[in-house]
All heavy atoms as a GROMACS GRO file, in nm:
protein
  605
    1MET      N    1   6.477   9.544   9.200
    1MET     CA    2   6.612   9.493   9.184
    1MET      C    3   6.628   9.367   9.269
    1MET      O    4   6.596   9.367   9.387
    1MET     CB    5   6.712   9.600   9.226
    1MET     CG    6   6.854   9.555   9.221
    1MET     SD    7   6.962   9.691   9.266
    1MET     CE    8   7.114   9.604   9.276
    2ARG      N    9   6.678   9.264   9.206
    2ARG     CA   10   6.702   9.139   9.278
    2ARG      C   11   6.847   9.134   9.325
    2ARG      O   12   6.939   9.155   9.247
    2ARG     CB   13   6.675   9.020   9.184
    2ARG     CG   14   6.688   8.886   9.252
    2ARG     CD   15   6.670   8.771   9.156
    2ARG     NE   16   6.789   8.731   9.084
    2ARG     CZ   17   6.895   8.669   9.138
    2ARG    NH1   18   6.897   8.643   9.265
    2ARG    NH2   19   6.996   8.634   9.064
    3PHE      N   20   6.865   9.107   9.453
    3PHE     CA   21   7.000   9.095   9.507
    3PHE      C   22   7.050   8.952   9.487
    3PHE      O   23   6.974   8.856   9.498
    3PHE     CB   24   7.002   9.132   9.656
    3PHE     CG   25   6.996   9.280   9.678
    3PHE    CD1   26   6.873   9.344   9.684
    3PHE    CD2   27   7.111   9.354   9.691
    3PHE    CE1   28   6.866   9.481   9.703
    3PHE    CE2   29   7.106   9.491   9.710
    3PHE     CZ   30   6.983   9.555   9.716
    4PRO      N   31   7.179   8.936   9.460
    4PRO     CA   32   7.233   8.802   9.439
    4PRO      C   33   7.242   8.724   9.570
    4PRO      O   34   7.256   8.782   9.678
    4PRO     CB   35   7.373   8.829   9.383
    4PRO     CG   36   7.407   8.967   9.423
    4PRO     CD   37   7.277   9.042   9.438
    5SER      N   38   7.233   8.592   9.556
    5SER     CA   39   7.249   8.504   9.672
    5SER      C   40   7.397   8.502   9.714
    5SER      O   41   7.484   8.550   9.639
    5SER     CB   42   7.205   8.362   9.636
    5SER     OG   43   7.295   8.306   9.542
    6GLU      N   44   7.425   8.445   9.828
    6GLU     CA   45   7.564   8.433   9.873
    6GLU      C   46   7.647   8.352   9.772
    6GLU      O   47   7.762   8.385   9.747
    6GLU     CB   48   7.570   8.369  10.012
    6GLU     CG   49   7.522   8.461  10.123
    6GLU     CD   50   7.604   8.588  10.137
    6GLU    OE1   51   7.729   8.582  10.124
    6GLU    OE2   52   7.544   8.694  10.157
    7LYS      N   53   7.586   8.249   9.716
    7LYS     CA   54   7.656   8.167   9.617
    7LYS      C   55   7.687   8.249   9.492
    7LYS      O   56   7.798   8.241   9.437
    7LYS     CB   57   7.572   8.045   9.581
    7LYS     CG   58   7.639   7.951   9.484
    7LYS     CD   59   7.553   7.828   9.457
    7LYS     CE   60   7.621   7.735   9.358
    7LYS     NZ   61   7.541   7.617   9.329
    8GLU      N   62   7.590   8.327   9.446
    8GLU     CA   63   7.612   8.412   9.329
    8GLU      C   64   7.719   8.517   9.356
    8GLU      O   65   7.802   8.546   9.270
    8GLU     CB   66   7.481   8.479   9.287
    8GLU     CG   67   7.379   8.382   9.231
    8GLU     CD   68   7.242   8.442   9.214
    8GLU    OE1   69   7.197   8.518   9.303
    8GLU    OE2   70   7.178   8.412   9.111
    9LEU      N   71   7.718   8.576   9.477
    9LEU     CA   72   7.821   8.674   9.514
    9LEU      C   73   7.959   8.610   9.513
    9LEU      O   74   8.056   8.670   9.464
    9LEU     CB   75   7.793   8.734   9.651
    9LEU     CG   76   7.690   8.845   9.656
    9LEU    CD1   77   7.662   8.885   9.800
    9LEU    CD2   78   7.735   8.964   9.575
   10ALA      N   79   7.968   8.490   9.567
   10ALA     CA   80   8.097   8.421   9.568
   10ALA      C   81   8.147   8.398   9.426
   10ALA      O   82   8.267   8.415   9.397
   10ALA     CB   83   8.085   8.289   9.644
   11MET      N   84   8.057   8.362   9.336
   11MET     CA   85   8.095   8.340   9.196
   11MET      C   86   8.140   8.470   9.130
   11MET      O   87   8.238   8.472   9.055
   11MET     CB   88   7.980   8.276   9.119
   11MET     CG   89   7.954   8.133   9.159
   11MET     SD   90   7.802   8.057   9.092
   11MET     CE   91   7.808   8.103   8.922
   12LEU      N   92   8.069   8.580   9.158
   12LEU     CA   93   8.108   8.710   9.103
   12LEU      C   94   8.244   8.752   9.154
   12LEU      O   95   8.328   8.803   9.079
   12LEU     CB   96   8.004   8.817   9.137
   12LEU     CG   97   7.876   8.816   9.057
   12LEU    CD1   98   7.774   8.911   9.118
   12LEU    CD2   99   7.904   8.852   8.912
   13ARG      N  100   8.268   8.733   9.283
   13ARG     CA  101   8.396   8.773   9.343
   13ARG      C  102   8.512   8.689   9.291
   13ARG      O  103   8.625   8.736   9.284
   13ARG     CB  104   8.385   8.771   9.494
   13ARG     CG  105   8.297   8.885   9.544
   13ARG     CD  106   8.272   8.884   9.692
   13ARG     NE  107   8.196   9.005   9.728
   13ARG     CZ  108   8.100   9.008   9.817
   13ARG    NH1  109   8.067   8.897   9.883
   13ARG    NH2  110   8.036   9.120   9.842
   14GLU      N  111   8.482   8.565   9.252
   14GLU     CA  112   8.585   8.481   9.191
   14GLU      C  113   8.611   8.526   9.048
   14GLU      O  114   8.725   8.531   9.002
   14GLU     CB  115   8.542   8.335   9.193
   14GLU     CG  116   8.648   8.241   9.140
   14GLU     CD  117   8.609   8.095   9.152
   14GLU    OE1  118   8.540   8.058   9.249
   14GLU    OE2  119   8.648   8.018   9.063
   15LYS      N  120   8.505   8.559   8.976
   15LYS     CA  121   8.519   8.603   8.836
   15LYS      C  122   8.585   8.740   8.826
   15LYS      O  123   8.660   8.767   8.732
   15LYS     CB  124   8.380   8.608   8.769
   15LYS     CG  125   8.385   8.648   8.624
   15LYS     CD  126   8.250   8.642   8.559
   15LYS     CE  127   8.258   8.682   8.413
   15LYS     NZ  128   8.128   8.673   8.345
   16TYR      N  129   8.556   8.829   8.924
   16TYR     CA  130   8.607   8.966   8.923
   16TYR      C  131   8.691   8.990   9.049
   16TYR      O  132   8.650   9.062   9.139
   16TYR     CB  133   8.492   9.067   8.917
   16TYR     CG  134   8.406   9.053   8.794
   16TYR    CD1  135   8.280   8.994   8.801
   16TYR    CD2  136   8.450   9.098   8.670
   16TYR    CE1  137   8.200   8.982   8.688
   16TYR    CE2  138   8.371   9.086   8.557
   16TYR     CZ  139   8.246   9.028   8.566
   16TYR     OH  140   8.167   9.015   8.455
   17PRO      N  141   8.812   8.933   9.056
   17PRO     CA  142   8.894   8.947   9.176
   17PRO      C  143   8.952   9.088   9.192
   17PRO      O  144   8.980   9.157   9.093
   17PRO     CB  145   9.005   8.844   9.154
   17PRO     CG  146   9.016   8.832   9.006
   17PRO     CD  147   8.876   8.850   8.954
   18ILE      N  148   8.969   9.128   9.316
   18ILE     CA  149   9.031   9.257   9.346
   18ILE      C  150   9.167   9.264   9.279
   18ILE      O  151   9.245   9.170   9.284
   18ILE     CB  152   9.044   9.276   9.498
   18ILE    CG1  153   8.905   9.289   9.561
   18ILE    CG2  154   9.130   9.397   9.532
   18ILE    CD1  155   8.903   9.286   9.712
   19GLY      N  156   9.193   9.377   9.214
   19GLY     CA  157   9.321   9.399   9.147
   19GLY      C  158   9.325   9.358   9.002
   19GLY      O  159   9.418   9.394   8.930
   20ALA      N  160   9.226   9.281   8.956
   20ALA     CA  161   9.224   9.240   8.815
   20ALA      C  162   9.198   9.363   8.728
   20ALA      O  163   9.126   9.454   8.766
   20ALA     CB  164   9.116   9.134   8.792
   21MET      N  165   9.257   9.362   8.610
   21MET     CA  166   9.240   9.470   8.516
   21MET      C  167   9.131   9.433   8.416
   21MET      O  168   9.122   9.318   8.372
   21MET     CB  169   9.371   9.497   8.441
   21MET     CG  170   9.488   9.530   8.534
   21MET     SD  171   9.460   9.671   8.643
   21MET     CE  172   9.454   9.804   8.524
   22VAL      N  173   9.047   9.532   8.382
   22VAL     CA  174   8.939   9.511   8.286
   22VAL      C  175   8.938   9.624   8.183
   22VAL      O  176   8.992   9.732   8.208
   22VAL     CB  177   8.800   9.504   8.356
   22VAL    CG1  178   8.790   9.385   8.448
   22VAL    CG2  179   8.770   9.632   8.432
   23GLN      N  180   8.876   9.597   8.070
   23GLN     CA  181   8.857   9.698   7.967
   23GLN      C  182   8.708   9.710   7.941
   23GLN      O  183   8.639   9.609   7.926
   23GLN     CB  184   8.930   9.659   7.840
   23GLN     CG  185   8.922   9.766   7.732
   23GLN     CD  186   9.012   9.734   7.614
   23GLN    OE1  187   9.040   9.618   7.585
   23GLN    NE2  188   9.059   9.837   7.547
   24LEU      N  189   8.659   9.833   7.936
   24LEU     CA  190   8.518   9.858   7.912
   24LEU      C  191   8.482   9.829   7.767
   24LEU      O  192   8.544   9.882   7.675
   24LEU     CB  193   8.482  10.002   7.947
   24LEU     CG  194   8.334  10.038   7.934
   24LEU    CD1  195   8.250   9.956   8.031
   24LEU    CD2  196   8.313  10.187   7.957
   25ILE      N  197   8.381   9.745   7.749
   25ILE     CA  198   8.331   9.711   7.616
   25ILE      C  199   8.201   9.787   7.588
   25ILE      O  200   8.183   9.843   7.482
   25ILE     CB  201   8.307   9.559   7.601
   25ILE    CG1  202   8.435   9.481   7.634
   25ILE    CG2  203   8.253   9.524   7.464
   25ILE    CD1  204   8.554   9.512   7.546
   26ALA      N  205   8.110   9.790   7.688
   26ALA     CA  206   7.982   9.858   7.670
   26ALA      C  207   7.922   9.893   7.806
   26ALA      O  208   7.925   9.812   7.898
   26ALA     CB  209   7.886   9.771   7.592
   27MET      N  210   7.867  10.014   7.815
   27MET     CA  211   7.796  10.057   7.935
   27MET      C  212   7.695  10.163   7.891
   27MET      O  213   7.732  10.262   7.829
   27MET     CB  214   7.890  10.115   8.040
   27MET     CG  215   7.822  10.157   8.169
   27MET     SD  216   7.933  10.239   8.286
   27MET     CE  217   8.028  10.101   8.345
   28ASN      N  218   7.569  10.140   7.921
   28ASN     CA  219   7.463  10.233   7.882
   28ASN      C  220   7.439  10.332   7.996
   28ASN      O  221   7.344  10.319   8.072
   28ASN     CB  222   7.336  10.157   7.847
   28ASN     CG  223   7.230  10.248   7.786
   28ASN    OD1  224   7.261  10.359   7.743
   28ASN    ND2  225   7.107  10.202   7.783
   29ASP      N  226   7.529  10.428   8.009
   29ASP     CA  227   7.522  10.527   8.116
   29ASP      C  228   7.590  10.654   8.067
   29ASP      O  229   7.700  10.648   8.013
   29ASP     CB  230   7.594  10.473   8.241
   29ASP     CG  231   7.576  10.560   8.364
   29ASP    OD1  232   7.593  10.684   8.353
   29ASP    OD2  233   7.547  10.506   8.471
   30GLU      N  234   7.525  10.768   8.086
   30GLU     CA  235   7.583  10.895   8.041
   30GLU      C  236   7.715  10.925   8.108
   30GLU      O  237   7.798  10.998   8.055
   30GLU     CB  238   7.485  11.010   8.067
   30GLU     CG  239   7.364  11.008   7.978
   30GLU     CD  240   7.272  11.127   8.002
   30GLU    OE1  241   7.317  11.228   8.060
   30GLU    OE2  242   7.156  11.117   7.962
   31GLN      N  243   7.736  10.874   8.228
   31GLN     CA  244   7.859  10.899   8.304
   31GLN      C  245   7.968  10.796   8.275
   31GLN      O  246   8.076  10.801   8.334
   31GLN     CB  247   7.829  10.898   8.454
   31GLN     CG  248   7.724  10.999   8.497
   31GLN     CD  249   7.766  11.141   8.467
   31GLN    OE1  250   7.881  11.179   8.491
   31GLN    NE2  251   7.675  11.221   8.415
   32ALA      N  252   7.942  10.700   8.186
   32ALA     CA  253   8.035  10.592   8.158
   32ALA      C  254   8.166  10.644   8.100
   32ALA      O  255   8.167  10.739   8.022
   32ALA     CB  256   7.973  10.493   8.061
   33PRO      N  257   8.276  10.581   8.137
   33PRO     CA  258   8.403  10.612   8.070
   33PRO      C  259   8.392  10.572   7.923
   33PRO      O  260   8.306  10.492   7.886
   33PRO     CB  261   8.504  10.521   8.141
   33PRO     CG  262   8.438  10.474   8.265
   33PRO     CD  263   8.291  10.478   8.239
   34PRO      N  264   8.478  10.625   7.839
   34PRO     CA  265   8.475  10.586   7.698
   34PRO      C  266   8.500  10.436   7.680
   34PRO      O  267   8.577  10.375   7.755
   34PRO     CB  268   8.590  10.667   7.635
   34PRO     CG  269   8.614  10.779   7.730
   34PRO     CD  270   8.579  10.727   7.866
   35VAL      N  271   8.435  10.378   7.581
   35VAL     CA  272   8.459  10.238   7.546
   35VAL      C  273   8.609  10.222   7.524
   35VAL      O  274   8.674  10.306   7.462
   35VAL     CB  275   8.378  10.199   7.421
   35VAL    CG1  276   8.423  10.064   7.367
   35VAL    CG2  277   8.230  10.196   7.453
   36GLY      N  278   8.664  10.114   7.576
   36GLY     CA  279   8.807  10.087   7.563
   36GLY      C  280   8.888  10.130   7.684
   36GLY      O  281   9.005  10.094   7.697
   37THR      N  282   8.825  10.205   7.775
   37THR     CA  283   8.895  10.249   7.896
   37THR      C  284   8.930  10.128   7.982
   37THR      O  285   8.852  10.036   7.996
   37THR     CB  286   8.809  10.348   7.977
   37THR    OG1  287   8.777  10.460   7.894
   37THR    CG2  288   8.880  10.398   8.101
   38ILE      N  289   9.049  10.132   8.039
   38ILE     CA  290   9.097  10.023   8.124
   38ILE      C  291   9.083  10.066   8.270
   38ILE      O  292   9.099  10.183   8.304
   38ILE     CB  293   9.242   9.990   8.091
   38ILE    CG1  294   9.248   9.932   7.949
   38ILE    CG2  295   9.303   9.892   8.192
   38ILE    CD1  296   9.387   9.912   7.895
   39GLY      N  297   9.052   9.968   8.356
   39GLY     CA  298   9.039   9.997   8.497
   39GLY      C  299   9.079   9.878   8.582
   39GLY      O  300   9.096   9.766   8.533
   40GLU      N  301   9.093   9.905   8.712
   40GLU     CA  302   9.132   9.802   8.809
   40GLU      C  303   9.015   9.776   8.903
   40GLU      O  304   8.959   9.869   8.962
   40GLU     CB  305   9.252   9.849   8.890
   40GLU     CG  306   9.298   9.747   8.992
   40GLU     CD  307   9.418   9.795   9.072
   40GLU    OE1  308   9.463   9.909   9.051
   40GLU    OE2  309   9.464   9.719   9.158
   41ILE      N  310   8.980   9.649   8.920
   41ILE     CA  311   8.870   9.612   9.009
   41ILE      C  312   8.908   9.641   9.153
   41ILE      O  313   9.014   9.600   9.200
   41ILE     CB  314   8.832   9.463   8.991
   41ILE    CG1  315   8.779   9.441   8.849
   41ILE    CG2  316   8.730   9.420   9.096
   41ILE    CD1  317   8.752   9.296   8.814
   42GLN      N  318   8.818   9.711   9.223
   42GLN     CA  319   8.839   9.744   9.363
   42GLN      C  320   8.769   9.645   9.455
   42GLN      O  321   8.826   9.603   9.554
   42GLN     CB  322   8.788   9.886   9.392
   42GLN     CG  323   8.855   9.993   9.307
   42GLN     CD  324   9.004  10.002   9.333
   42GLN    OE1  325   9.046  10.031   9.444
   42GLN    NE2  326   9.084   9.975   9.231
   43PHE      N  327   8.643   9.610   9.422
   43PHE     CA  328   8.567   9.513   9.500
   43PHE      C  329   8.433   9.487   9.433
   43PHE      O  330   8.391   9.562   9.345
   43PHE     CB  331   8.544   9.561   9.645
   43PHE     CG  332   8.462   9.686   9.658
   43PHE    CD1  333   8.326   9.679   9.684
   43PHE    CD2  334   8.519   9.812   9.646
   43PHE    CE1  335   8.248   9.794   9.697
   43PHE    CE2  336   8.443   9.928   9.659
   43PHE     CZ  337   8.308   9.918   9.685
   44VAL      N  338   8.367   9.380   9.477
   44VAL     CA  339   8.230   9.349   9.437
   44VAL      C  340   8.144   9.370   9.561
   44VAL      O  341   8.170   9.310   9.665
   44VAL     CB  342   8.215   9.204   9.386
   44VAL    CG1  343   8.069   9.172   9.354
   44VAL    CG2  344   8.303   9.181   9.263
   45ASP      N  345   8.044   9.458   9.552
   45ASP     CA  346   7.962   9.487   9.669
   45ASP      C  347   7.852   9.381   9.688
   45ASP      O  348   7.838   9.290   9.606
   45ASP     CB  349   7.905   9.629   9.665
   45ASP     CG  350   7.803   9.654   9.554
   45ASP    OD1  351   7.743   9.556   9.503
   45ASP    OD2  352   7.781   9.771   9.521
   46ASP      N  353   7.776   9.394   9.796
   46ASP     CA  354   7.674   9.294   9.829
   46ASP      C  355   7.556   9.293   9.732
   46ASP      O  356   7.477   9.199   9.732
   46ASP     CB  357   7.623   9.315   9.972
   46ASP     CG  358   7.727   9.278  10.076
   46ASP    OD1  359   7.824   9.206  10.043
   46ASP    OD2  360   7.714   9.322  10.192
   47ALA      N  361   7.545   9.396   9.648
   47ALA     CA  362   7.441   9.399   9.546
   47ALA      C  363   7.490   9.335   9.416
   47ALA      O  364   7.414   9.321   9.321
   47ALA     CB  365   7.396   9.542   9.519
   48GLY      N  366   7.619   9.299   9.412
   48GLY     CA  367   7.675   9.236   9.294
   48GLY      C  368   7.737   9.333   9.194
   48GLY      O  369   7.781   9.291   9.088
   49SER      N  370   7.743   9.462   9.227
   49SER     CA  371   7.806   9.560   9.140
   49SER      C  372   7.958   9.549   9.153
   49SER      O  373   8.010   9.531   9.264
   49SER     CB  374   7.763   9.701   9.176
   49SER     OG  375   7.625   9.717   9.155
   50VAL      N  376   8.028   9.561   9.041
   50VAL     CA  377   8.173   9.551   9.039
   50VAL      C  378   8.229   9.693   9.036
   50VAL      O  379   8.213   9.765   8.936
   50VAL     CB  380   8.222   9.469   8.917
   50VAL    CG1  381   8.373   9.457   8.918
   50VAL    CG2  382   8.155   9.332   8.914
   51HIS      N  383   8.294   9.733   9.144
   51HIS     CA  384   8.348   9.868   9.155
   51HIS      C  385   8.488   9.871   9.094
   51HIS      O  386   8.572   9.787   9.126
   51HIS     CB  387   8.350   9.913   9.300
   51HIS     CG  388   8.211   9.931   9.352
   51HIS    ND1  389   8.152  10.054   9.366
   51HIS    CD2  390   8.117   9.840   9.390
   51HIS    CE1  391   8.028  10.038   9.412
   51HIS    NE2  392   8.005   9.909   9.427
   52ILE      N  393   8.508   9.970   9.006
   52ILE     CA  394   8.631   9.977   8.927
   52ILE      C  395   8.688  10.118   8.933
   52ILE      O  396   8.615  10.216   8.925
   52ILE     CB  397   8.602   9.939   8.780
   52ILE    CG1  398   8.549   9.795   8.775
   52ILE    CG2  399   8.726   9.956   8.693
   52ILE    CD1  400   8.498   9.752   8.639
   53HIS      N  401   8.820  10.125   8.949
   53HIS     CA  402   8.891  10.253   8.937
   53HIS      C  403   8.939  10.260   8.792
   53HIS      O  404   9.028  10.185   8.751
   53HIS     CB  405   9.010  10.259   9.034
   53HIS     CG  406   9.096  10.379   9.012
   53HIS    ND1  407   9.055  10.506   9.046
   53HIS    CD2  408   9.217  10.391   8.957
   53HIS    CE1  409   9.150  10.592   9.013
   53HIS    NE2  410   9.250  10.524   8.958
   54TRP      N  411   8.878  10.349   8.714
   54TRP     CA  412   8.909  10.361   8.572
   54TRP      C  413   9.030  10.452   8.551
   54TRP      O  414   9.053  10.545   8.629
   54TRP     CB  415   8.788  10.417   8.496
   54TRP     CG  416   8.670  10.325   8.503
   54TRP    CD1  417   8.561  10.338   8.584
   54TRP    CD2  418   8.650  10.205   8.429
   54TRP    NE1  419   8.474  10.233   8.564
   54TRP    CE2  420   8.526  10.150   8.469
   54TRP    CE3  421   8.724  10.138   8.332
   54TRP    CZ2  422   8.476  10.031   8.415
   54TRP    CZ3  423   8.674  10.021   8.278
   54TRP    CH2  424   8.550   9.969   8.320
   55GLN      N  425   9.104  10.429   8.445
   55GLN     CA  426   9.226  10.506   8.418
   55GLN      C  427   9.199  10.654   8.394
   55GLN      O  428   9.290  10.735   8.404
   55GLN     CB  429   9.302  10.446   8.300
   55GLN     CG  430   9.232  10.461   8.167
   55GLN     CD  431   9.304  10.389   8.055
   55GLN    OE1  432   9.373  10.292   8.077
   55GLN    NE2  433   9.287  10.437   7.933
   56ASN      N  434   9.075  10.690   8.365
   56ASN     CA  435   9.042  10.832   8.344
   56ASN      C  436   9.001  10.900   8.475
   56ASN      O  437   8.957  11.014   8.474
   56ASN     CB  438   8.933  10.849   8.239
   56ASN     CG  439   8.798  10.797   8.284
   56ASN    OD1  440   8.786  10.728   8.384
   56ASN    ND2  441   8.694  10.831   8.209
   57GLY      N  442   9.012  10.828   8.589
   57GLY     CA  443   8.979  10.887   8.718
   57GLY      C  444   8.839  10.854   8.767
   57GLY      O  445   8.808  10.877   8.884
   58SER      N  446   8.754  10.801   8.683
   58SER     CA  447   8.619  10.764   8.722
   58SER      C  448   8.623  10.642   8.815
   58SER      O  449   8.717  10.563   8.814
   58SER     CB  450   8.537  10.729   8.598
   58SER     OG  451   8.411  10.675   8.633
   59SER      N  452   8.520  10.630   8.897
   59SER     CA  453   8.510  10.512   8.983
   59SER      C  454   8.372  10.449   8.969
   59SER      O  455   8.321  10.388   9.062
   59SER     CB  456   8.537  10.549   9.129
   59SER     OG  457   8.445  10.647   9.172
   60LEU      N  458   8.313  10.461   8.852
   60LEU     CA  459   8.180  10.408   8.825
   60LEU      C  460   8.183  10.255   8.825
   60LEU      O  461   8.270  10.192   8.766
   60LEU     CB  462   8.131  10.459   8.691
   60LEU     CG  463   7.983  10.437   8.657
   60LEU    CD1  464   7.896  10.512   8.756
   60LEU    CD2  465   7.955  10.485   8.516
   61ALA      N  466   8.086  10.196   8.895
   61ALA     CA  467   8.075  10.049   8.901
   61ALA      C  468   8.004   9.996   8.777
   61ALA      O  469   7.926  10.066   8.714
   61ALA     CB  470   7.997  10.008   9.025
   62VAL      N  471   8.034   9.870   8.744
   62VAL     CA  472   7.962   9.803   8.637
   62VAL      C  473   7.866   9.701   8.698
   62VAL      O  474   7.890   9.650   8.808
   62VAL     CB  475   8.055   9.735   8.535
   62VAL    CG1  476   8.142   9.836   8.466
   62VAL    CG2  477   8.140   9.628   8.599
   63ILE      N  478   7.760   9.675   8.626
   63ILE     CA  479   7.660   9.578   8.670
   63ILE      C  480   7.669   9.458   8.578
   63ILE      O  481   7.640   9.469   8.458
   63ILE     CB  482   7.519   9.640   8.665
   63ILE    CG1  483   7.513   9.765   8.753
   63ILE    CG2  484   7.414   9.538   8.708
   63ILE    CD1  485   7.388   9.847   8.734
   64PRO      N  486   7.713   9.343   8.631
   64PRO     CA  487   7.720   9.224   8.546
   64PRO      C  488   7.584   9.193   8.483
   64PRO      O  489   7.480   9.219   8.542
   64PRO     CB  490   7.762   9.113   8.645
   64PRO     CG  491   7.834   9.186   8.753
   64PRO     CD  492   7.761   9.318   8.766
   65ASP      N  493   7.585   9.142   8.365
   65ASP     CA  494   7.465   9.110   8.286
   65ASP      C  495   7.394   9.234   8.232
   65ASP      O  496   7.290   9.221   8.169
   65ASP     CB  497   7.366   9.023   8.364
   65ASP     CG  498   7.426   8.888   8.404
   65ASP    OD1  499   7.510   8.836   8.329
   65ASP    OD2  500   7.388   8.836   8.510
   66VAL      N  501   7.448   9.353   8.259
   66VAL     CA  502   7.396   9.476   8.201
   66VAL      C  503   7.508   9.545   8.125
   66VAL      O  504   7.495   9.576   8.007
   66VAL     CB  505   7.338   9.572   8.309
   66VAL    CG1  506   7.298   9.705   8.248
   66VAL    CG2  507   7.221   9.507   8.382
   67ASP      N  508   7.619   9.569   8.193
   67ASP     CA  509   7.737   9.630   8.133
   67ASP      C  510   7.834   9.519   8.091
   67ASP      O  511   7.825   9.407   8.141
   67ASP     CB  512   7.806   9.722   8.234
   67ASP     CG  513   7.710   9.828   8.288
   67ASP    OD1  514   7.636   9.888   8.208
   67ASP    OD2  515   7.708   9.849   8.410
   68VAL      N  516   7.925   9.553   8.000
   68VAL     CA  517   8.019   9.453   7.951
   68VAL      C  518   8.161   9.501   7.969
   68VAL      O  519   8.198   9.610   7.922
   68VAL     CB  520   7.994   9.422   7.801
   68VAL    CG1  521   8.089   9.314   7.751
   68VAL    CG2  522   7.849   9.382   7.777
   69VAL      N  523   8.242   9.420   8.040
   69VAL     CA  524   8.386   9.444   8.052
   69VAL      C  525   8.458   9.316   8.014
   69VAL      O  526   8.404   9.206   8.028
   69VAL     CB  527   8.428   9.488   8.194
   69VAL    CG1  528   8.370   9.624   8.229
   69VAL    CG2  529   8.391   9.385   8.298
   70GLU      N  530   8.579   9.332   7.967
   70GLU     CA  531   8.665   9.219   7.936
   70GLU      C  532   8.777   9.216   8.037
   70GLU      O  533   8.842   9.318   8.062
   70GLU     CB  534   8.723   9.233   7.795
   70GLU     CG  535   8.817   9.122   7.756
   70GLU     CD  536   8.876   9.141   7.617
   70GLU    OE1  537   8.847   9.242   7.552
   70GLU    OE2  538   8.953   9.054   7.576
   71ILE      N  539   8.800   9.101   8.097
   71ILE     CA  540   8.908   9.088   8.193
   71ILE      C  541   9.038   9.074   8.115
   71ILE      O  542   9.049   8.992   8.024
   71ILE     CB  543   8.886   8.968   8.286
   71ILE    CG1  544   8.760   8.992   8.369
   71ILE    CG2  545   9.007   8.945   8.375
   71ILE    CD1  546   8.716   8.877   8.455
   72LEU      N  547   9.138   9.155   8.151
   72LEU     CA  548   9.268   9.153   8.086
   72LEU      C  549   9.366   9.078   8.175
   72LEU      O  550   9.369   9.100   8.296
   72LEU     CB  551   9.318   9.296   8.064
   72LEU     CG  552   9.223   9.388   7.988
   72LEU    CD1  553   9.277   9.529   7.984
   72LEU    CD2  554   9.201   9.335   7.846
   73THR      N  555   9.448   8.995   8.116
   73THR     CA  556   9.540   8.916   8.196
   73THR      C  557   9.684   8.961   8.181
   73THR      O  558   9.769   8.919   8.257
   73THR     CB  559   9.532   8.767   8.157
   73THR    OG1  560   9.558   8.754   8.017
   73THR    CG2  561   9.396   8.710   8.189
   74ASP      N  562   9.712   9.048   8.085
   74ASP     CA  563   9.851   9.083   8.060
   74ASP      C  564   9.884   9.230   8.087
   74ASP      O  565   9.985   9.280   8.043
   74ASP     CB  566   9.888   9.048   7.916
   74ASP     CG  567   9.801   9.121   7.814
   74ASP    OD1  568   9.698   9.177   7.853
   74ASP    OD2  569   9.837   9.121   7.696
   75ILE      N  570   9.798   9.298   8.162
   75ILE     CA  571   9.822   9.440   8.192
   75ILE      C  572   9.824   9.458   8.343
   75ILE      O  573   9.737   9.411   8.413
   75ILE     CB  574   9.714   9.529   8.130
   75ILE    CG1  575   9.717   9.520   7.979
   75ILE    CG2  576   9.728   9.674   8.176
   75ILE    CD1  577   9.613   9.602   7.908
   76GLY      N  578   9.924   9.527   8.392
   76GLY     CA  579   9.931   9.559   8.534
   76GLY      C  580   9.871   9.695   8.561
   76GLY      O  581   9.840   9.771   8.470
   77ALA      N  582   9.849   9.728   8.686
   77ALA     CA  583   9.790   9.856   8.726
   77ALA      C  584   9.896   9.965   8.719
   77ALA      O  585   9.957  10.000   8.818
   77ALA     CB  586   9.732   9.844   8.865
   78ASN      N  587   9.917  10.018   8.600
   78ASN     CA  588  10.020  10.118   8.579
   78ASN      C  589   9.964  10.252   8.533
   78ASN      O  590  10.014  10.311   8.439
   78ASN     CB  591  10.122  10.067   8.475
   78ASN     CG  592  10.198   9.948   8.525
   78ASN    OD1  593  10.231   9.941   8.643
   78ASN    ND2  594  10.226   9.853   8.438
   79PHE      N  595   9.859  10.297   8.596
   79PHE     CA  596   9.806  10.428   8.555
   79PHE      C  597   9.780  10.514   8.675
   79PHE      O  598   9.786  10.478   8.784
   79PHE     CB  599   9.680  10.415   8.469
   79PHE     CG  600   9.569  10.340   8.532
   79PHE    CD1  601   9.480  10.401   8.617
   79PHE    CD2  602   9.551  10.204   8.505
   79PHE    CE1  603   9.376  10.329   8.673
   79PHE    CE2  604   9.448  10.134   8.561
   79PHE     CZ  605   9.360  10.196   8.645
   0.00000   0.00000   0.00000
């Protein structure tokens, strides 16, 4: 596993800001929330994983360039 550089981490943290809402498009993991599940970004860790609190109670992180989420701009954290 390759860890991201500081510059790459900064870019990820800008793209996935804390509190932003996302919708799951695709994740190849047996523990994944259902496609379409909405969640709130909690943080991006030093490995570049985006930690999300999903509306179904899951807290599974997504891996950029492996999993796919869509950032939502018109939904607040109301779950």
